[in-house]
VEXRO-433439 format. One record per atom (N, C-alpha, C): residue in one letter; atom name; y, x, z; residue number from 1. Coordinates in steps of 0.001 Angstrom, whole numbers. Layout:
% VEXRO-433439
GURO, A, CA, Y, X, Z, NUM
...
END
This chain:
% VEXRO-433439
GURO, M, N, 47108, 5654, -16678, 1
GURO, M, CA, 46039, 6538, -17125, 1
GURO, M, C, 45395, 7230, -15924, 1
GURO, T, N, 46194, 7686, -14983, 2
GURO, T, CA, 45675, 8389, -13818, 2
GURO, T, C, 44822, 7465, -12955, 2
GURO, I, N, 45258, 6224, -12777, 3
GURO, I, CA, 44492, 5269, -11985, 3
GURO, I, C, 43160, 4978, -12664, 3
GURO, T, N, 43178, 4809, -13969, 4
GURO, T, CA, 41949, 4540, -14713, 4
GURO, T, C, 40994, 5717, -14599, 4
GURO, R, N, 41511, 6918, -14762, 5
GURO, R, CA, 40664, 8107, -14670, 5
GURO, R, C, 40091, 8233, -13258, 5
GURO, T, N, 40898, 7987, -12267, 6
GURO, T, CA, 40437, 8053, -10883, 6
GURO, T, C, 39330, 7036, -10636, 6
GURO, L, N, 39513, 5836, -11155, 7
GURO, L, CA, 38511, 4790, -11001, 7
GURO, L, C, 37204, 5178, -11695, 7
GURO, V, N, 37291, 5692, -12908, 8
GURO, V, CA, 36101, 6106, -13655, 8
GURO, V, C, 35379, 7234, -12919, 8
GURO, V, N, 36120, 8211, -12457, 9
GURO, V, CA, 35514, 9335, -11731, 9
GURO, V, C, 34835, 8832, -10458, 9
GURO, T, N, 35479, 7933, -9757, 10
GURO, T, CA, 34906, 7379, -8532, 10
GURO, T, C, 33599, 6650, -8817, 10
GURO, V, N, 33580, 5828, -9850, 11
GURO, V, CA, 32370, 5086, -10211, 11
GURO, V, C, 31266, 6042, -10634, 11
GURO, V, N, 31583, 7013, -11451, 12
GURO, V, CA, 30585, 7978, -11928, 12
GURO, V, C, 30005, 8770, -10762, 12
GURO, L, N, 30853, 9177, -9843, 13
GURO, L, CA, 30365, 9940, -8698, 13
GURO, L, C, 29570, 9077, -7726, 13
GURO, A, N, 29883, 7812, -7633, 14
GURO, A, CA, 29191, 6919, -6705, 14
GURO, A, C, 27832, 6477, -7232, 14
GURO, C, N, 27652, 6395, -8529, 15
GURO, C, CA, 26398, 5900, -9111, 15
GURO, C, C, 25166, 6667, -8648, 15
GURO, P, N, 25180, 7995, -8648, 16
GURO, P, CA, 23977, 8690, -8184, 16
GURO, P, C, 23644, 8390, -6730, 16
GURO, V, N, 24622, 8019, -5939, 17
GURO, V, CA, 24378, 7686, -4540, 17
GURO, V, C, 23856, 6260, -4417, 17
GURO, I, N, 24412, 5349, -5171, 18
GURO, I, CA, 24039, 3942, -5082, 18
GURO, I, C, 22629, 3707, -5597, 18
GURO, V, N, 22271, 4262, -6722, 19
GURO, V, CA, 20961, 4010, -7313, 19
GURO, V, C, 19831, 4479, -6398, 19
GURO, P, N, 19841, 5733, -5894, 20
GURO, P, CA, 18760, 6126, -4989, 20
GURO, P, C, 18741, 5293, -3711, 20
GURO, T, N, 19906, 4904, -3220, 21
GURO, T, CA, 19950, 4098, -2012, 21
GURO, T, C, 19298, 2745, -2255, 21
GURO, Q, N, 19572, 2135, -3406, 22
GURO, Q, CA, 18946, 856, -3742, 22
GURO, Q, C, 17443, 1031, -3925, 22
GURO, A, N, 17047, 2098, -4584, 23
GURO, A, CA, 15622, 2362, -4792, 23
GURO, A, C, 14928, 2595, -3452, 23
GURO, A, N, 15580, 3334, -2569, 24
GURO, A, CA, 15011, 3588, -1245, 24
GURO, A, C, 14880, 2292, -455, 24
GURO, A, N, 15880, 1446, -541, 25
GURO, A, CA, 15834, 161, 163, 25
GURO, A, C, 14710, -712, -386, 25
GURO, Q, N, 14530, -707, -1704, 26
GURO, Q, CA, 13453, -1489, -2314, 26
GURO, Q, C, 12088, -950, -1893, 26
GURO, A, N, 11964, 378, -1828, 27
GURO, A, CA, 10704, 990, -1400, 27
GURO, A, C, 10409, 630, 55, 27
GURO, Q, N, 11441, 641, 895, 28
GURO, Q, CA, 11276, 249, 2297, 28
GURO, Q, C, 10819, -1207, 2395, 28
GURO, D, N, 11456, -2069, 1623, 29
GURO, D, CA, 11093, -3490, 1634, 29
GURO, D, C, 9652, -3693, 1181, 29
GURO, K, N, 9256, -2991, 123, 30
GURO, K, CA, 7888, -3121, -396, 30
GURO, K, C, 6883, -2581, 622, 30
GURO, G, N, 7216, -1456, 1252, 31
GURO, G, CA, 6338, -892, 2277, 31
GURO, G, C, 6149, -1842, 3448, 31
GURO, M, N, 7239, -2436, 3907, 32
GURO, M, CA, 7152, -3388, 5015, 32
GURO, M, C, 6369, -4626, 4593, 32
GURO, A, N, 6547, -5070, 3352, 33
GURO, A, CA, 5807, -6235, 2853, 33
GURO, A, C, 4302, -5964, 2864, 33
GURO, I, N, 3903, -4780, 2433, 34
GURO, I, CA, 2480, -4416, 2443, 34
GURO, I, C, 1978, -4350, 3881, 34
GURO, F, N, 2771, -3769, 4768, 35
GURO, F, CA, 2432, -3675, 6190, 35
GURO, F, C, 2137, -5070, 6757, 35
GURO, V, N, 2974, -6033, 6408, 36
GURO, V, CA, 2807, -7410, 6894, 36
GURO, V, C, 1640, -8102, 6182, 36
GURO, E, N, 1560, -7965, 4847, 37
GURO, E, CA, 485, -8607, 4073, 37
GURO, E, C, -896, -8157, 4527, 37
GURO, Q, N, -1012, -6884, 4860, 38
GURO, Q, CA, -2300, -6336, 5286, 38
GURO, Q, C, -2606, -6659, 6748, 38
GURO, K, N, -1697, -7393, 7374, 39
GURO, K, CA, -1846, -7813, 8773, 39
GURO, K, C, -1923, -6627, 9730, 39
GURO, C, N, -1220, -5565, 9388, 40
GURO, C, CA, -1166, -4384, 10254, 40
GURO, C, C, -538, -4733, 11603, 40
GURO, T, N, 306, -5784, 11604, 41
GURO, T, CA, 1003, -6176, 12829, 41
GURO, T, C, 60, -6770, 13877, 41
GURO, Q, N, -1179, -7050, 13514, 42
GURO, Q, CA, -2131, -7521, 14522, 42
GURO, Q, C, -2420, -6430, 15549, 42
GURO, C, N, -2385, -5174, 15094, 43
GURO, C, CA, -2690, -4055, 15990, 43
GURO, C, C, -1531, -3079, 16153, 43
GURO, H, N, -575, -3110, 15247, 44
GURO, H, CA, 538, -2161, 15254, 44
GURO, H, C, 1869, -2893, 15247, 44
GURO, A, N, 2914, -2165, 15628, 45
GURO, A, CA, 4261, -2749, 15637, 45
GURO, A, C, 5242, -1802, 14975, 45
GURO, L, N, 6242, -2390, 14368, 46
GURO, L, CA, 7392, -1665, 13823, 46
GURO, L, C, 8637, -2457, 14183, 46
GURO, A, N, 9630, -1768, 14694, 47
GURO, A, CA, 10911, -2396, 15042, 47
GURO, A, C, 10714, -3624, 15925, 47
GURO, G, N, 9792, -3514, 16875, 48
GURO, G, CA, 9558, -4603, 17804, 48
GURO, G, C, 8767, -5768, 17249, 48
GURO, R, N, 8278, -5652, 16032, 49
GURO, R, CA, 7532, -6729, 15378, 49
GURO, R, C, 6059, -6362, 15331, 49
GURO, G, N, 5228, -7134, 15999, 50
GURO, G, CA, 3799, -6873, 15998, 50
GURO, G, C, 3295, -6510, 17381, 50
GURO, N, N, 2132, -5887, 17436, 51
GURO, N, CA, 1478, -5522, 18685, 51
GURO, N, C, 2096, -4242, 19237, 51
GURO, K, N, 2832, -4373, 20323, 52
GURO, K, CA, 3566, -3227, 20879, 52
GURO, K, C, 2650, -2112, 21380, 52
GURO, N, N, 1369, -2404, 21607, 53
GURO, N, CA, 442, -1367, 22065, 53
GURO, N, C, 130, -343, 20979, 53
GURO, G, N, 420, -685, 19741, 54
GURO, G, CA, 175, 234, 18629, 54
GURO, G, C, 1455, 534, 17877, 54
GURO, A, N, 2519, 815, 18615, 55
GURO, A, CA, 3831, 1038, 17992, 55
GURO, A, C, 3799, 2222, 17025, 55
GURO, L, N, 4362, 2016, 15842, 56
GURO, L, CA, 4420, 3054, 14811, 56
GURO, L, C, 5856, 3438, 14473, 56
GURO, D, N, 6793, 3112, 15350, 57
GURO, D, CA, 8202, 3384, 15073, 57
GURO, D, C, 8494, 4863, 14837, 57
GURO, D, N, 7674, 5740, 15392, 58
GURO, D, CA, 7917, 7177, 15219, 58
GURO, D, C, 6750, 7886, 14533, 58
GURO, V, N, 5902, 7142, 13841, 59
GURO, V, CA, 4716, 7739, 13229, 59
GURO, V, C, 5076, 8854, 12251, 59
GURO, G, N, 6197, 8734, 11566, 60
GURO, G, CA, 6629, 9769, 10629, 60
GURO, G, C, 7036, 11057, 11320, 60
GURO, S, N, 7363, 10977, 12606, 61
GURO, S, CA, 7683, 12173, 13393, 61
GURO, S, C, 6415, 12834, 13923, 61
GURO, R, N, 5387, 12034, 14137, 62
GURO, R, CA, 4152, 12546, 14727, 62
GURO, R, C, 3127, 13015, 13704, 62
GURO, L, N, 3104, 12357, 12540, 63
GURO, L, CA, 2088, 12659, 11530, 63
GURO, L, C, 2723, 12904, 10173, 63
GURO, G, N, 2110, 13774, 9406, 64
GURO, G, CA, 2545, 13988, 8034, 64
GURO, G, C, 1967, 12903, 7137, 64
GURO, A, N, 2441, 12844, 5915, 65
GURO, A, CA, 1989, 11822, 4968, 65
GURO, A, C, 478, 11892, 4740, 65
GURO, A, N, -76, 13102, 4662, 66
GURO, A, CA, -1519, 13244, 4426, 66
GURO, A, C, -2324, 12656, 5586, 66
GURO, E, N, -1853, 12874, 6809, 67
GURO, E, CA, -2556, 12321, 7972, 67
GURO, E, C, -2431, 10797, 8025, 67
GURO, I, N, -1250, 10298, 7707, 68
GURO, I, CA, -1061, 8845, 7682, 68
GURO, I, C, -2010, 8225, 6657, 68
GURO, K, N, -2086, 8844, 5491, 69
GURO, K, CA, -2981, 8334, 4443, 69
GURO, K, C, -4435, 8375, 4905, 69
GURO, A, N, -4821, 9456, 5560, 70
GURO, A, CA, -6196, 9573, 6045, 70
GURO, A, C, -6521, 8462, 7043, 70
GURO, W, N, -5570, 8119, 7908, 71
GURO, W, CA, -5788, 7023, 8858, 71
GURO, W, C, -5974, 5697, 8131, 71
GURO, I, N, -5261, 5500, 7041, 72
GURO, I, CA, -5372, 4241, 6293, 72
GURO, I, C, -6667, 4198, 5486, 72
GURO, V, N, -7002, 5306, 4836, 73
GURO, V, CA, -8151, 5361, 3931, 73
GURO, V, C, -9480, 5468, 4683, 73
GURO, D, N, -9524, 6241, 5764, 74
GURO, D, CA, -10775, 6422, 6516, 74
GURO, D, C, -10490, 6460, 8016, 74
GURO, P, N, -10151, 5320, 8591, 75
GURO, P, CA, -9779, 5292, 10002, 75
GURO, P, C, -10913, 5696, 10940, 75
GURO, V, N, -12152, 5429, 10572, 76
GURO, V, CA, -13280, 5787, 11427, 76
GURO, V, C, -13378, 7304, 11564, 76
GURO, A, N, -13283, 8019, 10451, 77
GURO, A, CA, -13346, 9484, 10482, 77
GURO, A, C, -12168, 10065, 11262, 77
GURO, M, N, -10983, 9495, 11075, 78
GURO, M, CA, -9808, 10002, 11791, 78
GURO, M, C, -9930, 9755, 13295, 78
GURO, A, N, -10458, 8609, 13687, 79
GURO, A, CA, -10638, 8311, 15109, 79
GURO, A, C, -11648, 9271, 15727, 79
GURO, A, N, -12687, 9628, 14968, 80
GURO, A, CA, -13702, 10554, 15464, 80
GURO, A, C, -13133, 11954, 15661, 80
GURO, K, N, -12166, 12356, 14816, 81
GURO, K, CA, -11555, 13689, 14908, 81
GURO, K, C, -10564, 13803, 16061, 81
GURO, R, N, -10031, 12683, 16462, 82
GURO, R, CA, -8952, 12688, 17451, 82
GURO, R, C, -9453, 13196, 18801, 82
GURO, Q, N, -8662, 14056, 19426, 83
GURO, Q, CA, -8990, 14579, 20751, 83
GURO, Q, C, -7875, 14241, 21712, 83
GURO, P, N, -8078, 13557, 22789, 84
GURO, P, CA, -9366, 12961, 23125, 84
GURO, P, C, -9696, 11833, 22157, 84
GURO, A, N, -10964, 11518, 22080, 85
GURO, A, CA, -11425, 10507, 21121, 85
GURO, A, C, -10686, 9189, 21330, 85
GURO, S, N, -10421, 8520, 20232, 86
GURO, S, CA, -9733, 7236, 20288, 86
GURO, S, C, -10620, 6207, 20980, 86
GURO, T, N, -10047, 5511, 21934, 87
GURO, T, CA, -10801, 4490, 22665, 87
GURO, T, C, -10214, 3100, 22432, 87
GURO, R, N, -9342, 3003, 21459, 88
GURO, R, CA, -8707, 1705, 21174, 88
GURO, R, C, -9731, 676, 20750, 88
GURO, K, N, -9596, -502, 21280, 89
GURO, K, CA, -10497, -1589, 20928, 89
GURO, K, C, -9676, -2739, 20380, 89
GURO, P, N, -10058, -3340, 19290, 90
GURO, P, CA, -11128, -2873, 18406, 90
GURO, P, C, -10680, -1645, 17621, 90
GURO, A, N, -11658, -917, 17132, 91
GURO, A, CA, -11352, 264, 16322, 91
GURO, A, C, -10644, -170, 15039, 91
GURO, M, N, -9781, 709, 14534, 92
GURO, M, CA, -9056, 398, 13301, 92
GURO, M, C, -10045, 254, 12148, 92
GURO, K, N, -9836, -779, 11364, 93
GURO, K, CA, -10712, -1026, 10216, 93
GURO, K, C, -10002, -655, 8927, 93
GURO, K, N, -10802, -247, 7952, 94
GURO, K, CA, -10254, 44, 6632, 94
GURO, K, C, -9911, -1274, 5958, 94
GURO, K, N, -8705, -1338, 5403, 95
GURO, K, CA, -8249, -2541, 4714, 95
GURO, K, C, -8392, -2338, 3212, 95
GURO, P, N, -8832, -3372, 2491, 96
GURO, P, CA, -8915, -3236, 1035, 96
GURO, P, C, -7511, -3238, 428, 96
GURO, M, N, -7146, -2113, -172, 97
GURO, M, CA, -5821, -1964, -794, 97
GURO, M, C, -5952, -1142, -2053, 97
GURO, S, N, -5085, -1423, -3002, 98
GURO, S, CA, -5041, -596, -4211, 98
GURO, S, C, -4480, 774, -3840, 98
GURO, A, N, -4786, 1761, -4657, 99
GURO, A, CA, -4264, 3112, -4425, 99
GURO, A, C, -2739, 3106, -4432, 99
GURO, A, N, -2155, 2302, -5306, 100
GURO, A, CA, -690, 2220, -5379, 100
GURO, A, C, -118, 1655, -4086, 100
GURO, D, N, -749, 612, -3537, 101
GURO, D, CA, -271, 39, -2279, 101
GURO, D, C, -431, 1023, -1128, 101
GURO, V, N, -1529, 1776, -1123, 102
GURO, V, CA, -1720, 2796, -90, 102
GURO, V, C, -586, 3808, -161, 102
GURO, D, N, -262, 4261, -1365, 103
GURO, D, CA, 809, 5250, -1529, 103
GURO, D, C, 2156, 4711, -1061, 103
GURO, V, N, 2443, 3453, -1382, 104
GURO, V, CA, 3708, 2843, -948, 104
GURO, V, C, 3730, 2726, 574, 104
GURO, L, N, 2619, 2293, 1161, 105
GURO, L, CA, 2549, 2148, 2612, 105
GURO, L, C, 2679, 3496, 3309, 105
GURO, V, N, 2023, 4509, 2781, 106
GURO, V, CA, 2120, 5857, 3357, 106
GURO, V, C, 3560, 6353, 3295, 106
GURO, A, N, 4193, 6217, 2145, 107
GURO, A, CA, 5587, 6660, 2003, 107
GURO, A, C, 6491, 5915, 2978, 107
GURO, F, N, 6264, 4629, 3130, 108
GURO, F, CA, 7046, 3815, 4062, 108
GURO, F, C, 6837, 4282, 5500, 108
GURO, L, N, 5589, 4440, 5906, 109
GURO, L, CA, 5309, 4847, 7283, 109
GURO, L, C, 5819, 6255, 7572, 109
GURO, A, N, 5784, 7125, 6577, 110
GURO, A, CA, 6277, 8499, 6768, 110
GURO, A, C, 7773, 8533, 7070, 110
GURO, T, N, 8490, 7482, 6699, 111
GURO, T, CA, 9934, 7436, 6986, 111
GURO, T, C, 10233, 6887, 8372, 111
GURO, Q, N, 9219, 6409, 9056, 112
GURO, Q, CA, 9430, 5816, 10383, 112
GURO, Q, C, 9537, 6933, 11413, 112
GURO, K, N, 10762, 7292, 11722, 113
GURO, K, CA, 11037, 8390, 12659, 113
GURO, K, C, 12087, 7942, 13655, 113
GURO, K, N, 11979, 8456, 14841, 114
GURO, K, CA, 12991, 8149, 15865, 114
GURO, K, C, 13943, 9297, 15990, 114
END
């Protein structure tokens, strides 16, 4: 009886940890998939994958979610606001994405911290 109770308690206590971890892993996978599908790796890199001149490995440490979203939704306006002005060539272009994909990508990029 004690072993069974211990096992049940262990499983019950572990479930809240396992489910969010799986959900977080799935969100990370979906975010990375969107990053790749949108060809962000042509100009940016994550974990050594893509254009190293636009590394985003620490973007979540440098920018908040609202700023990351603004860069995705209106990169021209964000580049104009940047001081000193962004001189990257070619300039970042707006990619056609659903609002849901933008939100997933923003959440994913916001977790990229060193």
